[in-house]
C-alpha positions in Angstrom: 19.7 15.7 30.6 16.4 15.9 29.0 13.5 13.5 29.7 14.1 12.4 26.0 17.3 10.6 26.9 19.4 13.7 25.3 22.2 15.1 27.3 24.0 18.6 26.9 27.7 18.4 27.1 28.7 21.3 29.4 32.0 22.0 27.3 30.7 21.6 23.9 27.1 22.8 24.6 25.5 20.5 21.8 22.7 18.5 22.5 23.6 14.8 22.4 21.6 11.7 21.8 22.1 9.5 24.8 24.7 6.8 24.2 22.3 3.8 24.9 19.7 5.3 22.7 22.4 6.1 20.0 23.3 2.3 20.0 19.7 1.1 19.7 19.6 3.6 16.5 22.8 2.2 15.1 21.6 -1.3 15.6 18.6 -0.3 13.5 20.8 1.0 10.9 20.8 4.6 11.6 23.9 7.2 11.5 23.9 9.2 14.5 25.9 12.5 15.2 25.1 15.1 17.9 21.3 15.6 17.8 21.1 14.4 14.1 20.3 11.2 12.3 20.7 9.5 8.8 19.6 6.5 7.2 19.3 4.5 4.0 15.9 4.1 3.1 14.2 1.0 1.8 14.2 2.2 -1.7 17.6 3.5 -1.9 19.0 0.1 -0.9 16.7 -1.7 -3.8 17.8 1.0 -6.3 21.4 -0.1 -5.9 20.4 -3.5 -7.4 18.0 -1.9 -9.9 14.9 -3.5 -8.2 13.1 -0.4 -8.1 12.9 3.3 -7.3 11.1 5.5 -4.7 7.6 6.7 -5.7 9.1 10.2 -5.6 11.1 9.1 -8.7 8.0 8.0 -10.5 6.2 11.3 -9.4 8.8 14.0 -9.5 12.0 12.5 -11.2 14.4 12.7 -8.4 17.2 10.0 -8.2 16.4 7.5 -5.8 19.9 6.2 -5.3 21.4 9.7 -4.9 18.7 10.5 -1.9 20.2 11.2 1.4 17.4 11.0 4.0 18.3 12.9 7.1 17.1 14.8 10.3 18.6 17.8 12.3 16.1 17.0 15.0 16.5 13.2 15.4 14.9 12.9 19.0 12.6 15.8 19.1 9.1 15.9 18.0 5.8 17.7 19.3 3.7 15.0 18.2 3.3 11.2 19.2 1.4 9.9 15.9 -0.1 6.6 16.2 1.3 5.6 12.7 4.7 6.6 13.2 7.4 3.9 12.5 10.1 5.9 14.2 11.4 5.3 18.0 9.4 8.2 19.2 9.3 6.7 22.9 12.5 8.5 23.2 11.0 11.9 22.1 10.2 14.2 25.1 12.0 17.5 24.6 10.1 20.3 22.8 12.9 22.8 22.7 16.3 22.8 20.9 18.2 25.9 21.9 20.3 27.8 19.1 23.3 27.8 21.4 23.1 24.0 21.9 22.9 22.8 18.2 25.3 21.8 15.8 26.1 24.3 12.6 24.5 23.0 9.2 28.0 22.4 7.9 29.0 20.3 10.8 25.8 18.4 10.5 26.3 17.4 7.1 30.2 16.8 7.3 29.3 14.3 10.1 26.2 12.7 8.6 27.9 12.3 5.2 30.5 10.4 6.9 27.9 8.2 8.8 26.0 7.7 5.5 29.2 6.6 3.6 29.8 4.0 6.5 26.2 2.4 5.8 26.9 2.6 2.0 30.4 0.9 2.2 28.6 -2.2 3.4 26.7 -2.6 0.0 30.2 -2.9 -2.0 30.7 -6.4 -1.0 27.6 -7.6 -2.7 28.1 -8.4 -6.5 24.4 -7.8 -7.2 24.9 -3.9 -6.2 25.7 -1.5 -9.1 29.2 -0.1 -8.4 28.6 3.0 -10.5 25.4 3.7 -8.5 27.1 3.2 -5.1 29.7 5.5 -6.0 27.1 8.1 -7.3 25.4 7.6 -4.2 28.2 9.0 -2.0 27.4 12.2 -3.5 23.7 13.1 -3.1 21.8 15.4 -5.4 18.6 15.2 -3.3 18.0 15.6 0.4 15.0 14.5 2.2 14.8 16.3 5.5 12.5 14.2 7.5 13.2 10.5 8.8 12.9 11.0 12.8 11.9 13.9 14.8 10.5 17.2 13.5 13.0 19.1 11.5 11.4 22.3 11.7 12.3 22.3 15.5 16.1 22.8 14.5 16.5 26.4 14.8 19.2 26.8 12.3 17.0 25.3 9.5 17.1 28.3 7.1 20.9 28.0 7.2 20.9 24.4 6.6 18.7 24.5 3.7 20.8 27.4 2.3 23.7 25.3 2.8 22.4 22.4 1.1 21.7 24.6 -2.0 25.2 25.9 -1.9 26.6 22.5 -2.8 27.2 21.9 -6.4 25.7 18.5 -6.6 22.4 19.5 -5.1 19.3 19.3 -7.4 16.3 19.3 -5.0 15.4 19.4 -1.1 12.2 18.1 0.3 11.1 19.0 3.6 8.5 17.1 5.6 6.6 19.0 8.6 4.1 18.2 11.1 2.9 21.8 10.9 3.6 22.5 14.4 6.2 25.2 13.9 4.5 27.8 11.6 6.9 30.4 12.7 9.8 28.5 11.2 7.8 28.1 8.0 7.4 31.8 8.0 11.3 32.2 8.6 12.1 30.1 5.6 9.8 32.1 3.4 11.1 35.5 4.7 14.8 34.2 4.5 14.7 32.9 1.0 15.3 29.3 2.5 12.5 27.3 1.4 13.1 23.8 0.0 12.2 22.7 -3.5 9.1 21.0 -2.2 7.4 21.3 1.2 5.2 18.5 2.5 2.8 18.9 5.4 1.5 16.0 7.2 -2.4 16.3 6.8 -4.0 13.1 8.7 -7.2 14.5 10.1 -9.7 17.0 8.8 -11.5 17.7 12.2 -10.1 18.3 15.6 -11.0 15.1 17.3 -9.4 13.0 14.7 -6.4 15.2 14.8 -5.9 14.5 18.6 -6.4 10.9 18.2 -4.0 10.2 15.3 -1.5 12.8 16.1 -1.5 12.9 19.8 0.2 16.2 20.1 2.1 17.8 23.0 1.1 21.5 22.4 -2.1 22.7 23.9 -2.7 25.0 20.7 -1.4 22.3 18.3 -4.7 22.5 16.1 -4.1 26.2 15.7 -0.6 25.9 14.9 -1.3 23.3 12.3 -4.2 25.2 10.6 -1.8 28.2 10.5 0.6 26.1 8.7 -2.0 24.8 6.4 -3.2 28.2 5.6 0.3 29.3 4.4 0.7 26.7 1.7 -0.9 28.6 -1.0 1.1 31.7 -0.3 4.7 30.2 -0.2 7.0 30.4 -3.0 7.9 26.8 -3.4 6.2 23.7 -4.5 3.6 22.3 -1.8 2.2 19.0 -0.8 -0.2 17.6 1.6 0.6 14.0 2.6 -2.3 11.9 3.8 -1.4 8.6 5.8 -4.8 6.9 5.6 -5.5 4.5 8.7 -8.3 2.0 8.6 -11.0 3.0 11.2 -9.1 6.3 11.8 -9.6 8.6 8.9 -10.7 6.6 6.0 -14.3 6.7 6.5 -16.3 7.8 3.6 -18.1 10.2 5.8 -14.9 12.2 6.3 -14.4 12.7 2.7 -16.4 16.0 2.4 -14.2 17.7 5.0 -11.0 16.5 3.4 -12.2 17.9 0.0 -12.9 21.2 1.5 -9.6 21.4 3.1 -7.9 20.6 0.1 -9.7 23.3 -2.0 -9.1 25.8 0.6 -5.5 25.1 1.1 -4.8 24.7 -2.5 -1.3 22.9 -2.4 0.2 21.9 -5.8 -0.1 18.2 -5.0 -1.8 15.8 -2.5 -0.1 12.4 -1.7 -2.6 9.8 -0.3 -0.9 6.9 1.1 -2.1 3.7 3.2 -0.5 3.4 6.6 2.1 0.5 6.6 2.6 -1.8 9.6 6.3 -1.5 10.2 8.7 -0.4 12.7 7.5 0.9 16.1 3.8 1.4 14.6 3.3 -2.1 15.1 3.2 -1.6 19.1 0.2 0.7 18.5 -1.6 -0.4 15.4 -2.7 -3.7 13.8 -2.1 -5.2 10.4 -5.6 -4.7 9.5 -5.3 -0.9 9.8 -3.6 -1.1 6.4 -5.7 -0.2 3.2 -5.4 -2.1 0.2 -4.6 -0.2 -3.0 -7.9 -0.3 -4.6 -9.2 1.2 -1.4 -6.6 4.1 -1.5 -7.6 4.6 -5.2 -11.3 4.8 -4.5 -10.8 7.2 -1.5 -8.4 9.5 -3.7 -11.0 9.5 -6.6 -13.8 10.4 -4.5 -11.9 13.2 -2.6 -10.7 14.5 -6.0 -14.3 14.7 -7.5 -15.4 16.6 -4.4 -12.5 19.0 -4.1 -13.5 20.2 -7.7 -10.0 21.3 -8.3 -7.8 18.1 -8.0 -7.5 15.2 -10.3 -5.6 12.0 -9.8 -2.2 12.5 -11.6 -0.5 8.9 -10.9 -0.1 6.0 -8.4 2.4 3.5 -7.2 0.8 0.2 -6.4 3.7 -1.2 -4.6 3.9 1.7 -2.2 -0.2 2.0 -1.9 -0.3 5.6 -2.6 -2.3 8.0 -5.3 -1.1 11.6 -5.9 -3.5 14.1 -6.8 -2.6 17.3 -8.9 -4.0 20.9 -8.4 -5.7 21.8 -11.9 -6.2 25.4 -10.7 -2.6 26.1 -9.5 -1.1 23.7 -12.1 2.7 23.2 -12.2 4.7 20.6 -14.1 5.1 17.4 -11.8 8.4 17.1 -12.9 11.3 19.0 -11.0 13.5 20.7 -13.7 16.9 19.8 -12.3 16.2 16.1 -13.2 15.5 16.8 -16.9 17.2 14.3 -19.0 18.5 12.1 -16.2 17.8 8.6 -15.1 
């Protein structure tokens, strides 16, 4: 058994989330299988009732109700970020051996079954659109994030290739904390990059990086900077995702360093979003650590201006997020596979 509460079955040799922890996750409406997790996000559930869509629909065109958010590394992560809403107190293991993890097809088969169980509960509410519920059972978009750090899963290239082989797949987004640059390089080398790669970018200096991310690796800053430096060379769409936290990284004095970083790393987009006081993060931060949308807009406008190559592309007031677009490495915001779809 690992300190994270995960056990390795001697016969199957697969990492398993400990039953007691699995039950806690299921009570929180997660689907759990071996070392992987799946969930229906807030916006997916709202989309069933036509009550709104995720900002990724507004920004890039993805279909919210056909999005499957999951992680192949549910209880593994190298950081203990102060703003994380996930159950990271159960994270402790920093290794996933190839011989102890499930195969990509097995992960998807089991998680799809878990996800179907979660969706089935919504058919009983007449306010939900049955056609949308039916369509949601066959995802067209995969968000590899949710809990844990997905780049720790050693068969990630095979997983992304498998997802792309599915007929309904239109796009795959991968969110990483940047602590596994070798895996990002593998994705490039093995022609397994996602449609869009997100790098969590919450600090522009070493001290802030440690304070916000609370990394476990001694060389975490070097690892993250190596990943940052790869973005403009990767053959896919790239995004820096900034979580602004009051009194941690929102001070105007930090804007020049962020702007310099943005210009040098030159991703296609930058999402700047307020921290949200939800989930387990409420044990570590206060409600007052959230920014108002006007503050997010002001920060975004100033950092875009100082970067010299970015401009504000769009915003989502309800999600307290602004998105910047790279004018020097311009690409169309809309993912081609979603052209002419709702």
